[in-house]
C-alpha positions as CSV (number, residue, x, y, z in Angstrom):
1,M,-27.8,34.1,-16.6
2,I,-26.7,36.3,-13.4
3,Q,-26.9,33.3,-11.1
4,T,-24.7,31.4,-13.5
5,R,-22.0,34.0,-13.4
6,K,-22.2,34.1,-9.5
7,S,-21.6,30.4,-9.4
8,W,-18.4,30.2,-11.5
9,P,-16.2,31.7,-8.8
10,V,-17.6,28.8,-6.3
11,L,-17.3,26.1,-8.9
12,L,-13.7,27.3,-10.0
13,S,-12.9,27.2,-6.1
14,V,-14.0,23.7,-5.8
15,I,-12.2,22.5,-8.9
16,F,-8.8,24.1,-7.5
17,S,-9.4,22.6,-4.0
18,L,-9.9,19.2,-5.5
19,I,-6.7,19.6,-7.6
20,L,-4.7,20.5,-4.7
21,G,-6.0,17.8,-2.5
22,S,-5.0,15.4,-5.1
23,C,-1.5,16.7,-5.0
24,N,-1.3,16.3,-1.3
25,F,-2.6,12.7,-1.4
26,M,0.1,11.8,-4.1
27,E,2.9,13.5,-1.9
28,E,1.5,11.0,0.9
29,F,2.3,8.0,-1.4
30,D,5.7,9.4,-2.1
31,H,6.7,9.5,1.5
32,I,5.8,6.0,2.2
33,E,9.1,4.3,3.0
34,I,9.5,0.6,1.7
35,V,12.3,-1.3,3.6
36,D,13.1,-5.1,2.3
37,P,12.8,-7.0,5.4
38,D,15.5,-9.8,5.9
39,L,13.6,-13.0,5.2
40,S,16.3,-14.9,7.1
41,K,14.8,-13.4,10.2
42,T,11.3,-14.4,9.9
43,A,9.3,-16.9,11.8
44,D,7.2,-19.4,10.1
45,G,3.3,-18.6,10.2
46,T,0.7,-16.2,8.8
47,W,1.1,-12.6,9.8
48,I,-1.5,-9.7,9.2
49,G,-0.2,-6.4,8.2
50,A,-1.9,-3.2,7.4
51,W,-1.1,0.4,6.1
52,N,-3.6,3.3,5.7
53,T,-3.5,6.5,4.0
54,T,-6.1,9.2,3.4
55,L,-7.3,7.5,-0.1
56,V,-6.1,3.8,0.5
57,K,-6.5,1.5,3.2
58,V,-4.9,-2.2,3.0
59,Q,-4.8,-5.3,5.0
60,V,-2.8,-8.4,3.9
61,S,-2.2,-11.9,5.2
62,V,1.4,-13.1,4.5
63,D,2.4,-16.8,5.0
64,T,6.0,-17.5,5.8
65,A,7.7,-20.7,5.9
66,D,11.5,-21.7,5.7
67,H,12.4,-18.0,5.6
68,R,10.3,-17.4,2.3
69,I,7.2,-15.9,1.5
70,S,4.9,-18.5,0.5
71,Q,1.7,-16.8,0.0
72,I,0.0,-13.1,0.2
73,T,-3.6,-12.6,0.3
74,I,-5.1,-9.1,0.2
75,L,-7.8,-9.2,2.9
76,R,-8.9,-5.7,2.4
77,H,-8.1,-3.0,-0.3
78,D,-10.3,0.3,-0.2
79,C,-8.7,1.9,-3.3
80,G,-11.1,3.7,-5.6
81,R,-9.4,2.9,-9.0
82,G,-6.2,1.1,-7.6
83,K,-7.3,-2.4,-7.9
84,P,-5.0,-3.2,-10.7
85,A,-2.2,-2.8,-7.8
86,E,-3.2,-6.0,-6.5
87,A,-1.2,-7.8,-8.9
88,I,2.0,-6.8,-7.1
89,V,1.6,-9.6,-4.6
90,D,2.5,-12.2,-7.2
91,R,5.7,-10.1,-8.1
92,V,6.6,-9.9,-4.3
93,V,6.2,-13.7,-3.8
94,E,8.0,-14.3,-7.2
95,A,10.9,-11.9,-6.2
96,Q,10.9,-12.9,-2.5
97,S,11.6,-8.9,-2.2
98,L,9.5,-5.6,-1.8
99,K,11.9,-4.3,-4.1
100,V,9.6,-4.7,-7.1
101,D,8.2,-2.2,-9.7
102,A,4.8,-0.7,-8.8
103,V,1.8,-1.7,-11.0
104,S,1.7,1.2,-13.8
105,G,-1.2,3.5,-13.1
106,A,-1.7,2.3,-9.4
107,T,1.5,3.6,-8.0
108,G,-0.3,4.8,-4.8
109,S,-2.2,1.6,-4.1
110,S,1.1,-0.5,-5.1
111,R,3.1,1.4,-2.5
112,V,0.5,1.0,0.4
113,I,0.1,-2.7,-0.4
114,L,4.0,-3.1,-0.2
115,R,4.1,-1.2,3.0
116,A,1.3,-3.7,4.5
117,I,3.3,-6.5,3.2
118,Q,6.4,-4.9,5.2
119,D,4.2,-4.5,8.3
120,A,3.5,-8.2,8.1
121,L,6.9,-9.4,7.4
122,E,8.2,-7.0,10.3
123,K,5.7,-8.9,12.7
124,A,7.2,-12.2,11.6
125,A,10.7,-11.0,12.3
126,A,9.8,-9.6,15.9
127,E,8.3,-13.0,16.5
128,K,11.4,-14.9,15.8
129,M,13.3,-12.6,17.9
130,E,10.9,-13.4,20.8
131,R,11.4,-17.1,20.1
132,L,15.2,-16.9,20.6
């Protein structure tokens, strides 16, 4: 019994640290700024985009043609339980916009995927500017 009583403060300290750490990670997702790139300024091609946070790492391939997003493929999604967020790529292709609702229960992963898509589209726009 004595050892158990002594271990409670350590256990409570670990639990408290985990809870505070989770809050900090959620703040990290809240600070991801999603900007809807102007598709009229994108070059045709396949573009690789990536975005990483402490908990979620994403790499996508975005195909653009005729100033439209024709396909998005998730190449990497290290996410823990955020796998359902991968459905957001269909929403983006359908809307032709990054202004789509996050997948319920996977908001953090949704935001990181959107930011990776934004990264790819920004590369497509930069390429078009270089070609001019």
